[in-house]
CHARMM internal coordinates of N, CA and C (Angstrom, degrees):
IC EDIT
DIST 1 N 1 CA 1.4664
DIST 1 CA 1 C 1.5300
ANGL 1 N 1 CA 1 C 109.04
DIST 1 C 2 N 1.3278
ANGL 1 CA 1 C 2 N 115.83
DIHE 1 N 1 CA 1 C 2 N -48.69
DIST 2 N 2 CA 1.4705
ANGL 1 C 2 N 2 CA 119.29
DIHE 1 CA 1 C 2 N 2 CA -179.71
DIST 2 CA 2 C 1.5309
ANGL 2 N 2 CA 2 C 109.76
DIHE 1 C 2 N 2 CA 2 C -64.28
DIST 2 C 3 N 1.3435
ANGL 2 CA 2 C 3 N 116.21
DIHE 2 N 2 CA 2 C 3 N -42.04
DIST 3 N 3 CA 1.4644
ANGL 2 C 3 N 3 CA 119.41
DIHE 2 CA 2 C 3 N 3 CA -178.72
DIST 3 CA 3 C 1.5261
ANGL 3 N 3 CA 3 C 110.25
DIHE 2 C 3 N 3 CA 3 C -62.47
DIST 3 C 4 N 1.3340
ANGL 3 CA 3 C 4 N 116.28
DIHE 3 N 3 CA 3 C 4 N -40.68
DIST 4 N 4 CA 1.4576
ANGL 3 C 4 N 4 CA 120.35
DIHE 3 CA 3 C 4 N 4 CA -179.27
DIST 4 CA 4 C 1.5237
ANGL 4 N 4 CA 4 C 109.70
DIHE 3 C 4 N 4 CA 4 C -63.88
DIST 4 C 5 N 1.3351
ANGL 4 CA 4 C 5 N 115.54
DIHE 4 N 4 CA 4 C 5 N -43.55
DIST 5 N 5 CA 1.4671
ANGL 4 C 5 N 5 CA 120.11
DIHE 4 CA 4 C 5 N 5 CA -179.94
DIST 5 CA 5 C 1.5273
ANGL 5 N 5 CA 5 C 110.01
DIHE 4 C 5 N 5 CA 5 C -61.72
DIST 5 C 6 N 1.3231
ANGL 5 CA 5 C 6 N 115.89
DIHE 5 N 5 CA 5 C 6 N -41.44
DIST 6 N 6 CA 1.4701
ANGL 5 C 6 N 6 CA 119.74
DIHE 5 CA 5 C 6 N 6 CA 179.99
DIST 6 CA 6 C 1.5210
ANGL 6 N 6 CA 6 C 110.00
DIHE 5 C 6 N 6 CA 6 C -64.66
DIST 6 C 7 N 1.3260
ANGL 6 CA 6 C 7 N 116.78
DIHE 6 N 6 CA 6 C 7 N -42.18
DIST 7 N 7 CA 1.4598
ANGL 6 C 7 N 7 CA 120.59
DIHE 6 CA 6 C 7 N 7 CA -179.60
DIST 7 CA 7 C 1.5227
ANGL 7 N 7 CA 7 C 109.79
DIHE 6 C 7 N 7 CA 7 C -62.30
DIST 7 C 8 N 1.3237
ANGL 7 CA 7 C 8 N 116.94
DIHE 7 N 7 CA 7 C 8 N -43.87
DIST 8 N 8 CA 1.4610
ANGL 7 C 8 N 8 CA 120.09
DIHE 7 CA 7 C 8 N 8 CA 179.97
DIST 8 CA 8 C 1.5171
ANGL 8 N 8 CA 8 C 109.66
DIHE 7 C 8 N 8 CA 8 C -63.88
DIST 8 C 9 N 1.3261
ANGL 8 CA 8 C 9 N 117.25
DIHE 8 N 8 CA 8 C 9 N -38.37
DIST 9 N 9 CA 1.4610
ANGL 8 C 9 N 9 CA 121.34
DIHE 8 CA 8 C 9 N 9 CA 179.67
DIST 9 CA 9 C 1.5250
ANGL 9 N 9 CA 9 C 109.97
DIHE 8 C 9 N 9 CA 9 C -63.73
DIST 9 C 10 N 1.3439
ANGL 9 CA 9 C 10 N 116.56
DIHE 9 N 9 CA 9 C 10 N -42.20
DIST 10 N 10 CA 1.4595
ANGL 9 C 10 N 10 CA 120.18
DIHE 9 CA 9 C 10 N 10 CA -179.92
DIST 10 CA 10 C 1.5222
ANGL 10 N 10 CA 10 C 109.79
DIHE 9 C 10 N 10 CA 10 C -64.49
DIST 10 C 11 N 1.3407
ANGL 10 CA 10 C 11 N 117.23
DIHE 10 N 10 CA 10 C 11 N -42.04
DIST 11 N 11 CA 1.4625
ANGL 10 C 11 N 11 CA 120.96
DIHE 10 CA 10 C 11 N 11 CA -179.55
DIST 11 CA 11 C 1.5274
ANGL 11 N 11 CA 11 C 109.76
DIHE 10 C 11 N 11 CA 11 C -62.90
DIST 11 C 12 N 1.3299
ANGL 11 CA 11 C 12 N 115.95
DIHE 11 N 11 CA 11 C 12 N -42.68
DIST 12 N 12 CA 1.4609
ANGL 11 C 12 N 12 CA 119.51
DIHE 11 CA 11 C 12 N 12 CA -179.42
DIST 12 CA 12 C 1.5207
ANGL 12 N 12 CA 12 C 109.68
DIHE 11 C 12 N 12 CA 12 C -62.00
DIST 12 C 13 N 1.3281
ANGL 12 CA 12 C 13 N 117.05
DIHE 12 N 12 CA 12 C 13 N -42.85
DIST 13 N 13 CA 1.4691
ANGL 12 C 13 N 13 CA 121.07
DIHE 12 CA 12 C 13 N 13 CA 179.91
DIST 13 CA 13 C 1.5230
ANGL 13 N 13 CA 13 C 109.77
DIHE 12 C 13 N 13 CA 13 C -62.39
DIST 13 C 14 N 1.3410
ANGL 13 CA 13 C 14 N 116.68
DIHE 13 N 13 CA 13 C 14 N -43.00
DIST 14 N 14 CA 1.4641
ANGL 13 C 14 N 14 CA 120.62
DIHE 13 CA 13 C 14 N 14 CA -179.71
DIST 14 CA 14 C 1.5173
ANGL 14 N 14 CA 14 C 109.97
DIHE 13 C 14 N 14 CA 14 C -62.70
DIST 14 C 15 N 1.3387
ANGL 14 CA 14 C 15 N 116.70
DIHE 14 N 14 CA 14 C 15 N -41.83
DIST 15 N 15 CA 1.4617
ANGL 14 C 15 N 15 CA 120.41
DIHE 14 CA 14 C 15 N 15 CA -179.37
DIST 15 CA 15 C 1.5248
ANGL 15 N 15 CA 15 C 109.65
DIHE 14 C 15 N 15 CA 15 C -63.95
DIST 15 C 16 N 1.3356
ANGL 15 CA 15 C 16 N 116.69
DIHE 15 N 15 CA 15 C 16 N -42.17
DIST 16 N 16 CA 1.4707
ANGL 15 C 16 N 16 CA 120.72
DIHE 15 CA 15 C 16 N 16 CA 179.61
DIST 16 CA 16 C 1.5221
ANGL 16 N 16 CA 16 C 109.31
DIHE 15 C 16 N 16 CA 16 C -62.21
DIST 16 C 17 N 1.3306
ANGL 16 CA 16 C 17 N 116.84
DIHE 16 N 16 CA 16 C 17 N -43.77
DIST 17 N 17 CA 1.4664
ANGL 16 C 17 N 17 CA 120.18
DIHE 16 CA 16 C 17 N 17 CA -179.61
DIST 17 CA 17 C 1.5250
ANGL 17 N 17 CA 17 C 109.62
DIHE 16 C 17 N 17 CA 17 C -62.76
DIST 17 C 18 N 1.3295
ANGL 17 CA 17 C 18 N 117.25
DIHE 17 N 17 CA 17 C 18 N -40.16
DIST 18 N 18 CA 1.4571
ANGL 17 C 18 N 18 CA 120.91
DIHE 17 CA 17 C 18 N 18 CA -179.29
DIST 18 CA 18 C 1.5232
ANGL 18 N 18 CA 18 C 110.30
DIHE 17 C 18 N 18 CA 18 C -63.78
DIST 18 C 19 N 1.3283
ANGL 18 CA 18 C 19 N 116.50
DIHE 18 N 18 CA 18 C 19 N -40.74
DIST 19 N 19 CA 1.4668
ANGL 18 C 19 N 19 CA 120.54
DIHE 18 CA 18 C 19 N 19 CA -179.80
DIST 19 CA 19 C 1.5271
ANGL 19 N 19 CA 19 C 109.74
DIHE 18 C 19 N 19 CA 19 C -64.92
DIST 19 C 20 N 1.3330
ANGL 19 CA 19 C 20 N 116.45
DIHE 19 N 19 CA 19 C 20 N -43.02
DIST 20 N 20 CA 1.4730
ANGL 19 C 20 N 20 CA 120.45
DIHE 19 CA 19 C 20 N 20 CA -179.99
DIST 20 CA 20 C 1.5250
ANGL 20 N 20 CA 20 C 109.75
DIHE 19 C 20 N 20 CA 20 C -63.29
DIST 20 C 21 N 1.3321
ANGL 20 CA 20 C 21 N 116.69
DIHE 20 N 20 CA 20 C 21 N -42.85
DIST 21 N 21 CA 1.4665
ANGL 20 C 21 N 21 CA 119.94
DIHE 20 CA 20 C 21 N 21 CA -179.11
DIST 21 CA 21 C 1.5254
ANGL 21 N 21 CA 21 C 110.48
DIHE 20 C 21 N 21 CA 21 C -66.02
DIST 21 C 22 N 1.3254
ANGL 21 CA 21 C 22 N 117.52
DIHE 21 N 21 CA 21 C 22 N -35.41
DIST 22 N 22 CA 1.4623
ANGL 21 C 22 N 22 CA 121.35
DIHE 21 CA 21 C 22 N 22 CA -178.09
DIST 22 CA 22 C 1.5293
ANGL 22 N 22 CA 22 C 110.33
DIHE 21 C 22 N 22 CA 22 C -75.39
DIST 22 C 23 N 1.3247
ANGL 22 CA 22 C 23 N 116.99
DIHE 22 N 22 CA 22 C 23 N -27.84
DIST 23 N 23 CA 1.4641
ANGL 22 C 23 N 23 CA 120.41
DIHE 22 CA 22 C 23 N 23 CA -176.66
DIST 23 CA 23 C 1.5249
ANGL 23 N 23 CA 23 C 110.53
DIHE 22 C 23 N 23 CA 23 C -63.73
END
COOR INIT
IC SEED 1 N 1 CA 1 C
IC BUILD
């Protein structure tokens, strides 16, 4: 459960970074 939450958190951070870089 914790590992899954961490993975989702990392994915969300990566997506945010991608959006910022694309902006």
